[in-house]
C-alpha positions in Angstrom: -15.7 -11.1 -28.2 -16.3 -7.3 -28.2 -18.6 -5.9 -30.9 -15.7 -3.8 -32.3 -13.9 -7.1 -33.2 -14.6 -9.8 -35.7 -12.9 -13.3 -35.9 -12.8 -13.5 -39.7 -13.8 -11.3 -42.6 -12.6 -12.5 -46.0 -13.5 -9.2 -47.6 -11.9 -7.1 -44.9 -10.3 -3.8 -46.0 -6.5 -3.9 -45.5 -5.2 -1.3 -43.1 -1.5 -0.7 -43.9 0.5 0.6 -41.0 3.7 2.1 -42.5 6.6 4.4 -41.5 8.4 6.8 -43.8 11.2 4.3 -44.2 8.7 1.6 -45.3 6.5 3.8 -47.5 8.6 3.4 -50.7 8.3 -0.4 -50.5 4.6 -0.3 -49.8 4.0 2.0 -52.8 5.3 -0.7 -55.1 2.7 -3.1 -53.7 -0.3 -0.9 -54.1 -2.5 -0.9 -57.2 -1.7 1.9 -59.6 -4.8 3.9 -58.8 -4.3 3.7 -55.1 -0.6 4.6 -55.3 -1.4 7.6 -57.6 -4.2 8.8 -55.3 -1.9 8.6 -52.3 0.8 10.6 -54.0 -1.7 13.2 -55.3 -3.0 13.6 -51.7 0.5 14.2 -50.4 0.6 11.1 -48.2 4.2 10.5 -47.0 3.6 8.3 -43.9 4.0 11.1 -41.4 3.2 9.8 -37.9 -0.5 10.1 -37.3 -1.4 10.8 -41.0 -4.0 8.5 -42.5 -5.6 8.2 -45.9 -8.5 6.1 -47.3 -7.7 4.8 -50.8 -10.6 4.3 -53.2 -10.9 1.6 -55.8 -12.1 2.2 -59.4 -15.7 2.0 -58.3 -15.3 4.5 -55.5 -15.4 1.9 -52.7 -12.7 1.7 -50.1 -9.8 -0.3 -51.3 -7.3 0.2 -48.5 -6.4 2.5 -45.6 -2.9 3.9 -45.0 -1.7 5.0 -41.5 1.7 6.6 -40.9 3.6 5.7 -37.7 7.0 6.4 -36.1 9.8 4.4 -37.6 11.4 1.6 -35.7 14.4 3.8 -34.9 12.1 6.2 -33.0 12.9 6.7 -29.3 9.5 5.1 -28.5 7.0 3.8 -31.0 3.5 4.0 -29.7 2.0 0.5 -29.7 -1.5 2.0 -29.6 -1.0 4.1 -32.8 -3.2 1.8 -35.0 -6.1 2.2 -32.6 -6.6 5.9 -33.4 -8.4 4.9 -36.6 -11.2 3.1 -34.8 -13.1 6.4 -34.4 -12.2 7.8 -37.8 -13.0 5.1 -40.3 -16.4 4.4 -41.9 -18.3 1.3 -40.7 -16.8 -1.9 -42.1 -14.3 -4.6 -41.4 -10.6 -3.9 -41.4 -7.5 -6.1 -41.2 -4.1 -4.9 -40.0 -1.1 -5.1 -42.3 2.4 -3.9 -42.3 4.5 -2.6 -39.4 2.7 -4.0 -36.4 5.2 -4.6 -33.5 2.6 -5.8 -31.0 -0.7 -7.0 -32.5 -2.4 -7.4 -29.1 -1.7 -3.8 -28.2 -3.0 -2.6 -31.5 -6.3 -4.6 -31.0 -6.6 -3.3 -27.4 -6.1 0.3 -28.6 -8.8 -0.2 -31.3 -11.2 -1.2 -28.6 -10.2 1.6 -26.2 -10.4 4.2 -29.0 -13.9 2.9 -29.9 -15.3 3.8 -26.5 -18.2 6.2 -26.4 -20.0 7.7 -23.4 -23.6 7.7 -24.6 -25.6 7.8 -21.4 -27.0 11.3 -22.1 -27.2 11.3 -25.9 -28.3 9.0 -28.7 -25.9 6.1 -29.2 -23.2 6.5 -31.9 -23.6 5.1 -35.4 -22.2 1.7 -36.2 -18.4 1.7 -36.0 -15.5 0.1 -37.7 -14.6 -3.5 -36.7 -11.1 -5.0 -36.6 -10.3 -8.5 -37.7 -8.5 -10.2 -34.8 -4.9 -11.1 -35.9 -3.8 -14.7 -35.5 -2.4 -15.5 -32.1 -4.2 -12.6 -30.3 -6.5 -13.6 -27.4 -9.6 -11.6 -28.3 -11.5 -12.8 -25.2 -8.9 -11.5 -22.8 -8.5 -8.2 -24.6 -12.3 -7.8 -24.6 -12.4 -8.4 -20.8 -9.6 -5.8 -20.3 -11.3 -3.3 -22.6 -14.7 -3.8 -21.0 -13.2 -3.2 -17.6 -11.5 0.0 -18.7 -14.8 1.1 -20.3 -16.6 0.4 -17.1 -14.1 2.7 -15.2 -14.5 5.4 -17.8 -18.3 5.3 -17.6 -18.1 5.7 -13.8 -15.7 8.6 -14.0 -17.6 10.3 -16.8 -20.9 10.1 -15.0 -21.7 13.4 -13.3 -22.1 13.5 -9.5 -25.8 14.1 -9.6 -26.2 10.5 -11.0 -23.1 8.9 -9.3 -22.9 9.3 -5.5 -21.7 6.9 -2.9 -24.8 4.7 -3.2 -24.3 4.4 -7.0 -20.6 3.5 -6.5 -21.7 0.8 -4.2 -24.3 -0.4 -6.7 -21.6 -0.6 -9.4 -19.5 -2.8 -7.1 -22.5 -5.0 -6.2 -23.2 -5.5 -9.9 -19.6 -6.5 -10.4 -20.0 -9.0 -7.5 -23.0 -10.5 -9.2 -21.1 -10.7 -12.5 -18.1 -12.4 -11.0 -19.7 -14.4 -8.1 -18.1 -12.3 -5.4 -19.4 -11.4 -1.9 -20.1 -7.7 -1.3 -20.9 -6.0 2.0 -21.2 -2.3 2.9 -20.9 -0.3 6.1 -23.1 2.8 5.7 -23.6 6.1 7.6 -23.3 6.0 11.4 -22.4 2.3 11.3 -19.0 3.5 10.2 -18.5 5.0 13.7 -19.7 1.8 15.3 -17.3 -0.3 13.2 -14.4 2.1 13.8 -14.0 3.9 10.5 -14.1 7.5 11.9 -12.3 9.3 9.2 -14.5 7.9 6.4 -17.5 9.0 8.4 -16.0 12.5 9.1 -15.3 13.3 5.5 -18.7 12.1 4.3 -21.0 13.3 7.1 -21.7 16.7 5.6 -23.5 15.3 2.6 -27.1 14.0 2.6 -25.7 11.1 0.7 -24.4 8.7 3.4 -20.7 7.8 3.3 -19.9 4.1 3.2 -17.1 1.5 2.9 -17.8 -1.1 0.3 -16.0 -4.5 0.7 -15.9 -7.1 -2.1 -14.2 -10.5 -1.5 -13.6 -13.1 -4.2 -11.6 -16.3 -4.6 -10.3 -19.2 -2.6 -9.4 -18.1 1.0 -6.3 -20.4 0.8 -4.8 -18.4 -2.1 -2.4 -15.5 -1.8 -4.2 -12.3 -0.6 -4.3 -9.4 -3.0 -6.1 -6.3 -1.9 -7.0 -3.3 -4.0 -8.2 0.0 -2.4 -9.7 2.9 -4.4 -10.5 6.4 -3.4 -14.2 6.9 -4.0 -14.9 10.6 -3.6 -18.0 11.0 -5.7 -17.6 14.8 -5.7 -15.1 17.0 -4.0 -16.1 20.6 -3.2 -13.0 21.0 -1.1 -15.2 21.1 2.0 -14.8 24.2 4.1 -11.5 24.9 2.3 -13.7 25.4 -0.7 -12.2 24.9 -4.2 -12.4 27.8 -6.7 -14.8 27.1 -9.6 -12.1 26.1 -12.1 -10.7 23.5 -9.7 -14.1 22.1 -8.9 -15.3 21.7 -12.5 -13.8 18.2 -13.0 -14.4 16.9 -9.5 -16.8 14.2 -10.7 -13.5 12.4 -11.5 -12.4 12.4 -7.9 -13.6 8.8 -7.6 -11.3 7.8 -10.4 -9.2 5.8 -8.0 -12.2 3.7 -7.1 -13.1 3.3 -10.8 -9.5 2.1 -11.6 -9.5 -0.3 -8.6 -12.9 -1.7 -9.8 -11.5 -2.2 -13.3 -8.4 -4.0 -12.0 -10.5 -6.2 -9.8 -12.8 -7.1 -12.7 -9.8 -8.1 -14.9 -8.4 -10.3 -12.2 -11.7 -12.0 -11.5 -12.6 -12.6 -15.2 -9.1 -14.1 -15.7 -9.7 -16.5 -12.8 -6.3 -15.8 -11.2 -5.5 -17.9 -8.2 -5.7 -15.2 -5.6 -8.0 -14.3 -2.7 -9.0 -10.8 -4.0 -10.4 -8.1 -1.8 -11.6 -4.7 -3.1 -12.2 -1.9 -0.6 -13.8 1.4 -1.7 -14.5 4.1 0.8 -17.2 6.1 -1.0 -18.1 9.6 0.2 -19.1 13.1 -1.0 -17.0 15.9 0.4 -19.7 18.5 0.8 -20.3 21.7 2.7 -22.8 21.9 5.6 -23.0 22.6 9.2 -21.8 19.1 10.0 -18.7 19.4 7.8 -15.3 18.6 9.4 -13.1 21.7 9.8 -9.5 22.8 9.4 -7.9 22.3 12.8 -10.1 19.4 13.9 -8.4 16.4 15.3 -9.8 13.1 14.0 -9.3 9.6 15.4 -8.4 6.9 12.8 -9.0 3.2 12.6 -5.3 2.6 13.3 -5.4 4.6 16.5 -3.4 7.5 15.2 -4.8 11.0 15.9 -4.9 13.2 12.8 -4.9 17.0 12.8 -6.8 18.4 9.8 -4.6 20.9 7.9 -6.9 21.3 4.9 -10.4 19.8 4.3 -9.6 19.6 0.5 -7.1 16.9 1.3 -9.9 14.5 2.2 -8.9 11.5 0.0 -6.0 10.5 2.1 -8.2 10.4 5.2 -10.7 7.9 3.8 -7.9 5.9 2.3 -6.1 5.7 5.6 -9.1 4.0 7.3 -9.5 1.6 4.4 -5.8 0.8 4.2 -5.7 0.1 8.0 -8.5 -2.4 7.5 -6.7 -4.0 4.5 -3.4 -4.2 6.4 -5.0 -6.1 9.4 -5.2 -9.3 7.4 -1.6 -9.0 6.2 -2.1 -9.3 2.4 0.7 -10.4 0.2 0.1 -7.5 -2.1 -1.7 -4.3 -1.2 -2.3 -1.6 -3.9 -4.2 1.7 -3.7 -5.4 3.9 -6.5 -6.3 7.6 -5.8 -6.7 10.9 -7.6 -4.8 12.3 -4.7 -2.7 15.4 -5.4 -2.3 18.2 -7.9 1.4 18.1 -7.0 1.6 14.8 -8.9 0.4 16.5 -12.1 2.8 19.3 -11.7 5.7 16.8 -11.4 4.7 14.3 -14.0 1.7 15.6 -16.0 -1.6 13.8 -16.7 -0.2 10.7 -18.5 2.4 9.4 -16.1 1.1 8.7 -12.5 3.7 8.5 -9.8 4.0 5.2 -7.9 5.3 4.9 -4.4 6.6 1.7 -2.7 9.4 0.7 -0.3 9.7 -2.6 -2.2 12.5 -2.1 -4.8 11.8 -5.4 -6.5 8.1 -4.5 -6.8 8.9 -1.0 -8.1 11.2 -2.5 -10.8 8.5 -4.8 -12.0 5.8 -2.1 -11.9 7.9 0.2 -14.0 8.8 -2.6 -16.5 5.3 -4.0 -16.9 3.8 -0.5 -17.1 5.9 0.2 -20.1 5.3 -3.2 -21.6 1.5 -2.9 -21.5 1.5 0.9 -22.3 0.0 1.8 -18.9 3.1 3.6 -17.7 3.9 5.0 -14.2 7.0 6.5 -12.6 8.5 5.6 -9.3 8.7 8.5 -6.8 10.6 8.4 -3.5 9.0 7.8 0.0 11.7 10.2 1.2 12.0 9.7 5.0 13.2 13.2 5.9 9.9 14.6 4.6 8.0 12.7 7.3 8.8 15.6 9.5 6.7 17.9 7.3 3.7 16.1 8.7 4.4 16.8 12.3 1.6 18.2 14.5 1.9 20.0 17.8 -1.4 18.6 19.1 -1.9 15.2 17.4 0.1 12.2 16.2 0.3 13.5 12.7 -1.0 16.3 10.4 -2.5 15.0 7.2 -0.9 17.8 5.0 2.6 19.1 4.9 3.8 22.4 6.2 5.3 24.7 3.6 3.3 23.4 0.6 6.2 21.5 -1.0 6.6 17.8 -2.0 2.8 17.4 -1.8 2.5 14.1 -3.6 5.4 12.6 -1.6 4.1 13.7 1.8 0.6 12.4 0.9 2.2 9.0 0.1 4.2 9.2 3.4 0.9 9.9 5.3 -0.7 6.8 3.8 2.3 4.7 4.4 1.8 5.2 8.2 -1.3 3.1 8.0 0.3 0.1 6.4 2.7 -2.1 8.4 1.8 -5.7 7.9 1.3 -6.1 4.1 4.2 -7.9 2.5 4.3 -5.4 -0.4 2.4 -2.1 -0.8 2.2 0.3 -3.7 0.4 3.6 -3.9 -0.6 5.2 -7.3 -1.4 8.9 -7.4 -3.4 8.9 -10.7 -5.1 11.7 -12.6 -8.1 9.7 -13.9 -8.7 12.0 -16.9 -7.4 12.6 -20.5 -7.3 16.3 -21.3 -5.8 15.8 -24.8 -6.7 12.8 -26.9 -4.2 10.2 -28.0 -4.4 6.8 -29.6 -6.6 4.6 -27.4 -7.2 7.4 -25.0 -10.2 9.7 -26.0 -10.8 12.9 -24.0 -12.6 12.2 -20.7 -12.4 9.8 -17.8 -9.5 7.4 -17.9 -8.6 4.2 -16.1 -4.9 4.4 -15.0 -2.6 1.8 -13.6 -5.4 -0.9 -13.6 -4.1 -2.8 -16.7 -0.6 -2.6 -15.2 -1.8 -4.1 -11.9 -3.7 -6.8 -13.7 -0.6 -7.7 -15.7 1.5 -7.7 -12.5 -0.9 -10.1 -10.9 -0.9 -12.4 -13.9 2.9 -12.5 -13.6 3.0 -13.1 -9.8 0.2 -15.6 -9.7 0.2 -17.5 -13.1 -0.6 -21.0 -11.8 -4.1 -22.2 -12.8 -4.8 -18.9 -14.5 -7.8 -19.2 -16.8 -10.3 -17.0 -18.4 -14.0 -17.0 -17.4 -15.9 -16.9 -20.7 
């Protein structure tokens, strides 16, 4: 069980979650001093408002948290979690208007995350009593996986390059008894991964493809692919300084894929899991690939380079081609791929692309159910023509600059033919404005969704490991 949770605490402080509609009833249940203090402080259960109530001795008697009413368009199931970072150390027990206790506990864990690698660890934090019927072990595994992804994204590129991404996957392999191999540097050319090599060759930190395999080979094949660009300068199409500032997060797709893989393995789902992470640094040097170059790909398609700052789809294409060769039942990729996705849907709602209507429906439904939402966008066939090249099989960026996220997905789609179902997530990987369970900084997106999807598709023999 995670250190932010406790199984039982008889003296736990009640944390009342209440809407404006429920506030009059709760007032009648409070001790007179608590009720009078709340009224004197102007507490009216406004969503997000919280108040610590003292007892006669000055100790904490209770905590109040205002939330949206049940008639609200969408009540945030993570709302109770916001207090994990605001309350004094102690044990707290949820009371009142809790629609989904498991989501409230998960939000508490996710809100309690701290990135302390470069500073003194935070002081002791508030602990939450696990409500009856909530699987604390599973939620701890999910939260721990999200926190791993956040740590990876938040770590600056001077301390997290391609080799360190590989090291994180190897550590995951040791934790979950998985096999990990890596193809590094010029061996990428010998093993036919020319686009991964081309993107990473300008950096003194060698590019690589990291390949983790876990589970019974007779089980359904589930393959996760994550974009692992440790830092993206834009290459010779150099980014301006404002655009480059957050490029340590350009491996957020790899981090989310790692998190999803860890959740699946710790749950013991009956799948043959494969995790593929092409890990590179898109640097500038005399060996950098250039606009106008034509690269060969693993799939055999020749690719004209329209812009070196669209490097993520190149490394993903080689990795997806490898994944597709063994015809997985489910193939998913995660990538911080396009600014166009953020223009369309903002930082909180990654687009999802798939030709499989049934899969899309379940992805949308489950994403909302686990509060890890995405939105389906179209793989619009007429836009394929925007990727036409006069000298190669395909250009990897669209002409005209429109529909950037759609055309990026269409480009990737050319490298997947044999997988039974394929989905692409164009994530942001960062929280610019804090919300419940989502502190500012690196964020793991679509991983909890994919884990819940896998649990639904492959439930037989599912069991937790520890």
